[in-house]
C-alpha positions as CSV (number, residue, x, y, z in Angstrom):
1,M,-8.1,32.3,7.2
2,S,-6.2,35.7,7.2
3,F,-4.4,36.4,3.9
4,S,-2.6,39.0,5.0
5,K,0.3,37.1,5.8
6,I,1.0,35.4,2.7
7,P,3.0,37.8,-0.1
8,L,1.4,38.6,-3.6
9,T,4.8,37.9,-5.0
10,P,4.8,37.7,-8.9
11,E,5.7,34.1,-7.9
12,I,2.3,33.9,-6.8
13,V,0.0,36.1,-8.6
14,S,0.5,37.1,-12.5
15,Q,1.4,40.8,-13.0
16,D,-1.3,41.0,-15.4
17,G,-4.3,41.4,-13.0
18,N,-6.8,38.5,-14.6
19,S,-5.6,36.1,-11.6
20,M,-6.5,35.5,-8.0
21,V,-5.1,33.3,-5.0
22,L,-7.4,31.1,-3.9
23,S,-6.8,29.4,-0.5
24,M,-8.0,25.3,-0.8
25,G,-7.9,24.1,2.8
26,P,-6.6,23.3,5.5
27,Q,-10.3,22.7,6.7
28,H,-11.6,21.7,2.9
29,P,-13.2,18.2,3.0
30,S,-11.9,16.9,-0.2
31,T,-8.0,17.6,0.6
32,H,-8.0,14.1,2.5
33,G,-6.4,15.5,5.7
34,V,-5.0,18.9,7.1
35,L,-3.7,20.3,3.6
36,Q,-3.3,23.7,2.7
37,L,-3.2,24.5,-1.2
38,M,-2.5,27.9,-2.6
39,L,-3.9,28.5,-6.2
40,E,-3.2,30.9,-8.6
41,I,-6.1,30.9,-10.6
42,D,-7.6,32.3,-13.7
43,G,-11.0,31.9,-13.9
44,E,-11.5,28.3,-12.7
45,T,-8.3,27.2,-14.1
46,V,-5.3,26.5,-12.3
47,V,-2.0,28.8,-12.5
48,T,0.4,27.8,-9.8
49,C,-0.5,25.6,-6.6
50,D,2.1,25.7,-3.6
51,P,1.5,23.2,-1.0
52,E,1.1,24.5,3.0
53,I,1.8,21.7,5.0
54,G,2.9,21.2,8.9
55,Y,-0.5,21.2,10.6
56,L,-0.6,17.8,11.6
57,H,3.1,18.0,13.1
58,T,3.2,15.5,16.0
59,G,7.2,15.3,16.2
60,I,6.7,11.4,16.5
61,E,10.2,11.3,15.0
62,K,12.1,13.3,18.3
63,T,9.4,11.6,20.4
64,A,11.0,7.9,19.5
65,E,14.4,9.0,19.9
66,N,13.5,9.2,24.0
67,L,11.6,6.1,24.2
68,F,13.2,2.6,24.3
69,W,13.6,0.7,21.1
70,S,10.7,-1.6,22.0
71,Q,8.6,1.7,22.7
72,A,9.1,3.8,19.6
73,Q,7.5,1.5,17.6
74,T,3.6,2.4,19.7
75,V,4.4,6.3,17.9
76,I,6.1,5.0,14.8
77,E,2.6,3.0,14.4
78,R,0.5,6.4,14.5
79,M,2.0,8.2,11.3
80,D,0.7,6.3,8.7
81,Y,-2.7,5.6,10.8
82,L,-3.9,3.8,7.5
83,A,-1.2,1.3,7.5
84,P,0.1,1.2,11.4
85,E,1.6,-2.4,10.5
86,S,3.5,-1.4,7.5
87,N,5.2,1.4,9.6
88,A,6.0,-0.8,12.6
89,L,7.3,-3.3,10.0
90,C,9.7,-1.2,8.7
91,Y,10.7,-0.3,11.6
92,V,11.5,-3.7,13.6
93,L,13.1,-4.8,10.2
94,A,15.6,-1.6,10.6
95,V,16.4,-2.5,14.1
96,E,17.0,-6.2,14.0
97,K,19.2,-5.1,11.6
98,L,21.2,-3.3,13.8
99,L,21.4,-5.8,16.5
100,G,22.2,-8.7,13.2
101,V,19.6,-11.1,14.1
102,E,17.3,-11.2,10.9
103,A,18.2,-14.6,10.6
104,Q,16.8,-15.6,13.5
105,I,13.3,-14.4,13.2
106,P,11.3,-17.8,13.0
107,E,9.3,-18.8,9.8
108,R,6.1,-18.3,11.0
109,A,6.4,-14.9,12.5
110,Q,7.6,-13.8,9.1
111,A,4.5,-15.3,7.8
112,I,2.4,-13.5,9.8
113,R,4.0,-10.8,9.7
114,V,3.5,-10.7,5.4
115,L,-0.1,-11.7,6.2
116,L,-0.7,-8.6,8.4
117,A,0.9,-6.4,6.0
118,E,-1.2,-7.4,2.7
119,L,-4.4,-6.7,5.2
120,T,-3.4,-3.6,6.0
121,R,-2.1,-2.8,2.3
122,I,-6.1,-3.9,1.6
123,A,-7.7,-2.1,4.4
124,S,-5.8,1.5,3.3
125,H,-6.9,0.8,-0.3
126,C,-10.7,0.5,0.8
127,V,-10.4,4.0,2.7
128,W,-8.4,5.6,-0.1
129,L,-10.9,4.1,-2.7
130,G,-14.1,4.9,-0.5
131,T,-13.1,8.6,0.4
132,H,-11.4,8.7,-3.4
133,G,-15.2,8.2,-4.8
134,I,-17.0,10.5,-2.4
135,D,-14.7,13.1,-4.0
136,V,-16.6,12.4,-7.2
137,G,-19.9,11.9,-6.2
138,A,-20.2,8.2,-6.0
139,I,-21.2,7.3,-2.3
140,S,-22.0,4.0,-2.2
141,V,-18.7,2.3,-3.1
142,F,-17.3,4.1,0.8
143,F,-19.8,1.2,2.3
144,Y,-18.8,-1.2,0.2
145,C,-15.3,-0.6,1.2
146,F,-15.8,0.3,4.8
147,D,-17.4,-2.9,5.5
148,L,-14.6,-5.1,3.7
149,R,-12.3,-2.8,6.1
150,E,-14.2,-3.5,9.3
151,N,-13.3,-7.3,8.3
152,I,-9.9,-6.8,8.5
153,L,-9.7,-4.3,11.4
154,D,-11.8,-7.3,13.4
155,L,-8.5,-9.6,12.4
156,Q,-6.1,-6.8,13.4
157,E,-8.0,-6.7,16.4
158,A,-7.8,-10.7,17.2
159,A,-4.1,-10.7,16.4
160,G,-3.1,-7.6,18.2
161,G,-5.7,-6.6,20.4
162,A,-6.5,-3.1,19.0
163,R,-8.3,-2.4,15.7
164,M,-6.0,0.6,14.9
165,H,-2.9,0.6,16.4
166,P,-2.0,-2.6,18.2
167,N,1.4,-2.9,18.7
168,Y,1.6,-6.2,17.2
169,M,5.3,-6.5,15.2
170,R,7.8,-6.9,17.7
171,V,11.7,-7.0,17.6
172,G,12.5,-10.4,17.2
173,G,9.1,-11.5,15.7
174,V,5.5,-10.5,16.7
175,S,4.2,-10.6,20.1
176,G,2.2,-13.1,20.3
177,D,0.6,-16.4,17.9
178,L,-2.6,-16.2,16.2
179,P,-5.2,-16.6,18.9
180,T,-8.2,-19.5,18.0
181,G,-10.8,-18.8,15.5
182,F,-8.3,-16.5,13.6
183,L,-7.6,-18.4,10.5
184,D,-11.5,-18.9,10.5
185,K,-12.1,-15.5,10.0
186,L,-9.6,-15.5,7.9
187,D,-10.5,-18.0,5.5
188,A,-14.0,-16.2,5.3
189,L,-12.2,-12.8,4.4
190,I,-10.8,-14.5,1.7
191,A,-13.4,-16.0,0.2
192,K,-15.2,-12.7,0.6
193,L,-12.7,-10.7,-1.3
194,P,-13.0,-11.9,-4.9
195,G,-16.6,-10.7,-5.1
196,R,-16.6,-7.7,-3.4
197,M,-13.3,-6.4,-5.9
198,R,-16.3,-7.7,-8.4
199,E,-18.7,-5.2,-7.0
200,L,-16.2,-2.5,-6.4
201,R,-14.8,-2.8,-10.1
202,G,-18.8,-2.7,-11.3
203,L,-19.5,0.3,-9.4
204,L,-16.5,2.5,-10.7
205,Q,-14.3,1.3,-13.5
206,A,-17.1,1.4,-16.2
207,N,-18.7,4.3,-14.9
208,P,-18.6,7.2,-17.3
209,I,-19.0,9.7,-14.3
210,F,-16.1,8.4,-12.8
211,Q,-13.9,7.9,-16.1
212,D,-15.1,11.6,-17.4
213,R,-13.5,13.4,-13.9
214,T,-10.3,11.1,-14.0
215,I,-9.2,10.0,-17.4
216,G,-6.5,12.2,-18.4
217,I,-6.3,14.2,-15.1
218,G,-3.0,14.6,-13.2
219,T,-0.7,12.9,-16.0
220,L,2.6,11.9,-15.0
221,T,5.2,10.7,-17.3
222,P,7.9,8.3,-16.0
223,Q,10.5,10.6,-16.0
224,E,8.4,13.3,-14.0
225,A,7.4,10.4,-11.2
226,L,10.9,9.7,-10.9
227,Q,12.3,13.5,-10.8
228,W,9.7,14.2,-7.9
229,G,10.6,10.9,-6.2
230,V,7.1,9.2,-6.7
231,T,6.6,5.6,-5.6
232,G,4.1,3.0,-5.0
233,P,1.0,2.9,-7.4
234,A,1.5,6.6,-8.6
235,L,4.6,5.2,-9.9
236,R,3.2,2.2,-11.1
237,A,0.8,4.1,-12.7
238,C,3.5,5.6,-15.3
239,G,4.4,2.3,-16.2
240,V,7.6,1.9,-13.7
241,A,7.6,-1.2,-12.0
242,Y,8.8,-0.7,-8.8
243,D,8.2,-2.2,-6.0
244,V,10.3,-3.2,-2.9
245,R,8.9,-6.0,-2.1
246,K,10.5,-7.6,-5.5
247,A,13.8,-5.3,-5.8
248,F,15.0,-5.6,-2.5
249,P,13.0,-8.7,-0.9
250,Y,12.2,-9.0,3.0
251,C,10.1,-11.3,4.9
252,G,10.5,-14.0,2.4
253,Y,8.1,-12.3,-0.5
254,D,11.0,-13.4,-2.8
255,R,9.5,-16.8,-2.0
256,L,6.1,-16.0,-3.3
257,E,4.1,-15.4,-6.2
258,F,2.7,-12.0,-7.4
259,D,2.7,-9.3,-10.0
260,L,3.4,-5.9,-10.4
261,P,0.4,-4.3,-11.6
262,T,1.4,-1.5,-14.3
263,R,-0.3,1.2,-16.8
264,T,1.4,3.4,-18.8
265,E,-1.2,6.6,-18.6
266,G,0.1,7.9,-15.6
267,D,-3.4,9.5,-15.1
268,A,-5.9,9.9,-12.1
269,Y,-8.1,7.0,-13.8
270,A,-4.3,4.7,-14.2
271,R,-3.7,5.1,-10.9
272,F,-7.4,3.9,-9.6
273,L,-6.7,0.7,-12.0
274,V,-3.3,0.0,-10.2
275,R,-4.5,-0.1,-6.9
276,L,-7.7,-2.2,-7.8
277,D,-5.1,-4.8,-9.0
278,E,-2.8,-4.8,-5.8
279,M,-5.7,-5.0,-3.7
280,E,-6.1,-8.6,-6.3
281,E,-2.4,-9.1,-5.9
282,S,-2.8,-9.1,-1.9
283,L,-5.2,-11.1,-2.4
284,R,-3.0,-14.0,-3.9
285,I,-0.5,-13.3,-1.4
286,L,-2.7,-13.9,1.6
287,C,-3.7,-17.3,-0.2
288,Q,-0.2,-18.7,0.2
289,V,0.7,-17.3,3.4
290,R,-2.6,-18.9,4.6
291,K,-1.0,-22.5,3.6
292,L,2.1,-21.4,5.4
293,L,0.1,-21.0,8.9
294,D,-1.2,-24.3,9.1
295,V,2.7,-25.6,10.5
296,P,2.8,-24.6,13.6
297,G,6.2,-23.0,15.5
298,A,7.9,-20.2,17.3
299,V,6.6,-16.5,16.6
300,M,9.7,-15.0,18.5
301,T,13.2,-15.3,18.6
302,N,14.8,-17.0,21.3
303,D,17.5,-14.5,21.7
304,T,17.1,-13.7,25.7
305,K,19.3,-10.3,24.8
306,I,16.1,-8.7,23.4
307,A,12.9,-11.5,23.8
308,A,11.6,-11.4,27.4
309,P,11.2,-14.7,28.6
310,P,7.9,-16.6,28.5
311,K,5.5,-15.7,31.1
312,E,5.1,-19.5,32.4
313,T,8.5,-19.2,33.3
314,I,8.3,-16.1,35.5
315,A,6.9,-18.0,38.0
316,L,9.6,-21.0,38.3
317,S,12.5,-18.9,37.9
318,M,14.3,-16.0,39.9
319,E,16.7,-15.6,36.6
320,A,13.4,-15.5,34.4
321,L,11.6,-13.4,36.6
322,I,15.1,-10.8,36.9
323,H,15.2,-11.3,33.4
324,H,11.6,-10.0,32.4
325,F,12.0,-6.6,35.0
326,K,15.1,-5.7,33.3
327,I,13.8,-6.4,29.5
328,V,10.5,-3.9,30.7
329,S,11.9,-1.6,32.8
330,E,15.2,-0.7,30.9
331,G,14.6,-2.2,27.5
332,F,17.6,-4.0,25.5
333,R,20.6,-1.9,23.7
334,V,21.7,-2.0,20.5
335,P,25.3,-1.9,19.1
336,P,26.2,1.3,17.4
337,G,25.7,1.7,13.9
338,D,22.8,3.0,11.5
339,V,21.0,1.2,9.1
340,Y,18.4,2.1,6.3
341,A,15.6,-0.5,6.0
342,A,12.3,-0.4,3.3
343,V,9.5,-1.8,2.9
344,E,6.3,-1.5,0.3
345,G,3.8,0.7,2.1
346,P,0.3,1.1,0.7
347,R,1.4,4.5,-0.7
348,G,4.7,3.4,-1.8
349,E,8.1,3.0,-0.6
350,L,8.3,3.8,3.4
351,G,12.0,3.6,4.5
352,Y,13.3,4.2,7.9
353,Y,17.1,5.3,8.5
354,V,17.9,4.6,12.4
355,V,21.1,5.6,14.2
356,S,22.4,3.7,17.6
357,D,24.7,5.0,19.8
358,G,25.0,2.0,22.0
359,G,22.0,2.8,24.0
360,N,18.7,1.7,25.0
361,K,16.8,4.3,22.7
362,P,17.4,5.5,19.1
363,Y,20.1,8.2,19.1
364,R,18.1,9.2,15.4
365,V,14.9,7.9,13.6
366,R,14.4,9.6,10.5
367,T,11.9,8.8,8.2
368,R,11.4,8.4,4.3
369,P,7.3,8.9,4.1
370,P,6.1,8.4,0.7
371,S,3.2,10.3,1.1
372,L,4.9,13.4,1.1
373,Y,7.6,12.6,-1.7
374,N,4.0,12.0,-3.9
375,L,2.1,14.8,-2.6
376,Q,4.9,17.0,-3.9
377,A,4.2,16.0,-7.3
378,L,0.9,18.0,-7.2
379,K,2.9,21.2,-7.6
380,G,3.8,20.3,-11.2
381,L,0.6,18.0,-11.8
382,A,-2.2,21.3,-11.1
383,P,-1.1,24.3,-13.1
384,G,-3.3,23.9,-16.7
385,N,-6.5,21.8,-14.8
386,L,-9.2,23.1,-12.9
387,I,-10.0,23.6,-9.2
388,A,-12.3,20.4,-9.4
389,D,-9.6,18.5,-11.0
390,V,-7.2,19.3,-8.0
391,V,-9.9,17.4,-5.7
392,V,-9.3,14.4,-8.1
393,M,-5.7,14.9,-8.2
394,I,-5.1,14.7,-4.3
395,G,-7.2,11.8,-3.9
396,S,-5.4,9.6,-6.8
397,L,-1.9,10.2,-5.0
398,D,-3.9,9.0,-1.7
399,P,-1.8,10.9,1.0
400,V,-2.0,10.2,4.6
401,F,-1.0,13.6,6.7
402,G,0.2,11.9,9.4
403,E,3.8,11.0,7.6
404,V,3.4,14.1,5.4
405,D,4.0,16.6,8.9
406,R,4.9,13.7,11.4
C-alpha cells in the first residue's frame, strides 16, 4: 500500500516528530474484513485512529431500486452476510407497512420469522466469538462455535433451500411451511445449546489471558456510546438497556419472555459477556416459539395482490395461472409513501427507510447499518491504547463490512 496519497497533515502526524503513521489493513487478518486504519503511533501507543472504509462497496441499495419489490430482498440479504434473515425480515416489515398488511400476516408465519431471526442471532454470535477468540490466541473456541453454527445453517438450508442466503422471508409471510423433520432437528439443537454454552464460557470467561486482553480495553461510557450512535450489545454493555424487540416490538416479541442482558463496565470483556448472555436469551425465545409451532396454520397471507396462488391451483384455473404469471413477471405494486422499519439484529438496530412511488420497484432503499455506527466509535476508543489492543476493540465491536460499505 503506497503512502504517497496520504497527506501527512498536523491532524495525522504530530509536529514533534516522535510519531509515525502506520497503515493497518485492509488486508490485515484481524480487522475482520476489508478495513483500513490509519494509525498515528508513538512507539506502540495509538495517538489517533482514522478508519478508511469503502473497500467492499457493492451498491446494494441502488441495485435494490432496480429490482421488483420481491426481488430486492435477495441482494439485501447480502449486506450483513452473517445475519441474512435479519436483513430480509427488516425489509419485508418495511414493505408490509407500506402495503398496510401487517395485520394479515399469519401467526405461524410470525413465529417462524422469530425462530429464524433468533437462530441467525446465535449463528452470527458464533462467528463473532470464534474469530474474536482467534484474535487473542484462543484457537479451540473457533471449532466449538462453528460446530454449533453448522447445526443452525442446516436448519436454515432445510427451511429455505440455502445455507447462507435462503430468501425464505417473503412480503406477506414466508415462502413455505417448515419441512418434515425440521422440528426434530430443532429439538436436537435446543437440547444441545445449554451444554455448548457451558463449554464456551468454560473456554474463555475465566481464562486469565483472555481477561487480561479484554478487561479495561476499549471502554465506552453510556454518554459516548449514545453520541456515537452505538446500538446492540456494545450499547447494552455500557448499561443502556435499549433493544428494538422491547422498545418497538414486532413479530409478536411483546408476547415472549426474555431479558435484556446489560453490564456497566463498557469494555471489551463486558461486550463479550453481554453477547454470551444474549445467546442464552435467544435460547429462551426458541423454546417458547417451538411450542407455538406445534399448531398448524397458514404461512402466507391470502391477499392475492401480493401473494402468488397456491401451485396446486395453477393447473386447474386459468385465472390462477394468469395471476401467477403476473406476480412473477412484473411483481406487485406498492402505494406511494415512505416508511422506516427496524429490527434488533445481532449487531444492533438494523433499519430500512423505504420509499415507494406507486410502482413495482422501490424508489429508494436506505439502510441504517449498525456495524457502521458501531465502527465509528473506534475513532474515539483507540487513542491511548496499544496497537495490539486495537485488534481486540475491533473484534469486540463485531463489524460486518458487507453492511458498513454496502
